[in-house]
C-alpha positions, 0 to 999 in steps of 0.5 A: 178553580178552573185554571188550566195547567197548559196554555189552552184558552184562545182569544180570537179577535178580527183585525179592525173588523168593519174596515177590514170587511170594506177592504176585502170587498173593495180592492181599491181600498186595500192598503189605504187609510179607511174610516167607516162611519158618518159623524163618528168613526166606527172603525179605522183601518190600520193604515188610518190608525197609524195617523192616530185615528181612534174610535169613537173619534169625531170624523172631523178630528179624524180627517184632520189627523189623516187627510187622505182617509177614505170614508165609507158608510157602514154596511151592517148586513155585510159585517153580520154575514162575515161574523156568522161565517167566522163563528161557524169556524169557531164552533167547528174548531171546538164546542166550547166558544164564548162570544164577546162581540161579533168580532171576538170570542174565547175558545177552550181547546183543552180537550182536543190535543189527541184529535186536533193537535196542540193549542198552537197548531189549532190556533194556526189552523184557525187563522188560516181557515178564517183567512181562506174562507172569510177573507179576513185576518184574525189575531189569536192569543193563547194562554192559560187564563182568559185574561192573559189570552186577551192580553196576548192577542192585543199585543200580537195585533195585527194579524198575529199569533202569540202563545204565552208559555205558562212558565213565563207568564209573569215575565210576559205580563210585568213590563206591560203598561197598566192600561193592559189590565181589565178595568184600568181606564184613562182616569184609573191609569192617571191615578196610578201614574200619579203614584208612580205605578206604570206597569203591570209589575208595579201593580203586582208589587203595590200594596193592596190597600194603596190600589184600593184607595186609588181604584176602589175596593172591587177594582183595586182587588181585581187589578191586583189579582190580574197583575198576578194572572189570577183569573179562574174564570172558565170559557162559558158557552151560551152566557146571556147578556147582563144588559141590553142597550144601544147608544148614539153619538149626536155630535157637538153643537146646541141640541134642543130638548125636543131633539134629544128626547126624539133621539132618546126614544129612537134608542128606546124603540131599538132596545125594546125591540131587542128585549122582546126579540130575545124574550127578556124583561128588565127592571133597571133603566140606565142612561149614559151621557157624554158631554162636550168636554168628554166628561161622562155621567151615568144615571139609573132607575130601577122599576118595581116590575120587570118589563119590556114595554117601550112606554114603561121604559120611556117614562123611566128614561124621561125622568132620568133625562129631566134630572140631567137636563140642567147639566146638559144645557150647561155642558153640551151633549155629544152622546146618549146611551140607554141600557136595560139591566136586571134582566130575566127570561120573560117566560119565567117572569110571566109565571110569577118569578121572581115577582108575584105581581103582573108585569108587562112581559109581552109589551103592548100589542102596538109594539109587538106589531111594529116588531113584526114589521121590523123583523120582516122588512128591517129595522129601518122599515118603520119608525117614529114620526119625529125621526122623519128627515133625521139621522136616527143613528146606526144599529150596530149588529150584536151577537144573538142573546 
């Protein structure tokens, strides 16, 4: 059991990250509603969020809500650079840092009281340092558990600091809406509301069997535990991803099979490159689809061998797309995503672990050559012929694996 007796876990989260970087770098955007993206809103400033704009909203819908919004194209290199500077500050604060994405992380400061002060003092200094050295606002939640620290930072946004007293944890948690619990999305929240379960306190008081019937076995038990702030997970340094993936919003309208297939292979190229760059191989190919009516579907296929070979992954993805195509033709498609799970270190697989048969651990010579070009000149330096003249989407920066 790794639960701390004092509030010493920090959840640090940059405010409206992409939009804040744009406002930092262009003073004309400061204090104005800013949208980052193209066909889809990747980020919105708080001035735009005040009008109801959210991500990943269609840009046309966002403009209807906020007609005065200023739309700027994403600058992924600028966001990656800002992220690297912020994470350097995190690591200078404590060696125990668990990155969640390029703009948020957990920090364990439990052993720093004598050399750096109380967690509250450390959090205050962290916010000041990020503002002074990087020019961005960061919100910090401080609590005894990771779950509660993340909830606290969400409540404190924007540009805030919230420390949850261990003796008042449940007093803080119980009035919050059920949507604050990890694992409670719109559909689960709707089912809970239908049973008159609207707050975290309602979840804590509910019968576990009822929660399981509404959310499923795993999710029901999880939300019940979190509603009592039972979260023993420690802050983990160097945890590797359980999957590597990418997705692309393609907008409403009729999309031909050829266009969808071309988009799918662009995503596969991107994911395959990330796999090989991180020296990972995987067995499970998962595709995600979002339809015109905002419904979603997920399909997966597990390969007999772990691989990072783009061709092998593409065959599996084509099979999944074949099975979904009648539904896509009927309902339309607005987003397609692909991820590779069941990941293993490529070096271990080459040694025969965990499989005895040969694998495609290094990918083809052609794909390795293309990887070299992308690494040297950028992801957009080379691509498929079918992508010429087409919007191939945005490669969102990720934490190093």
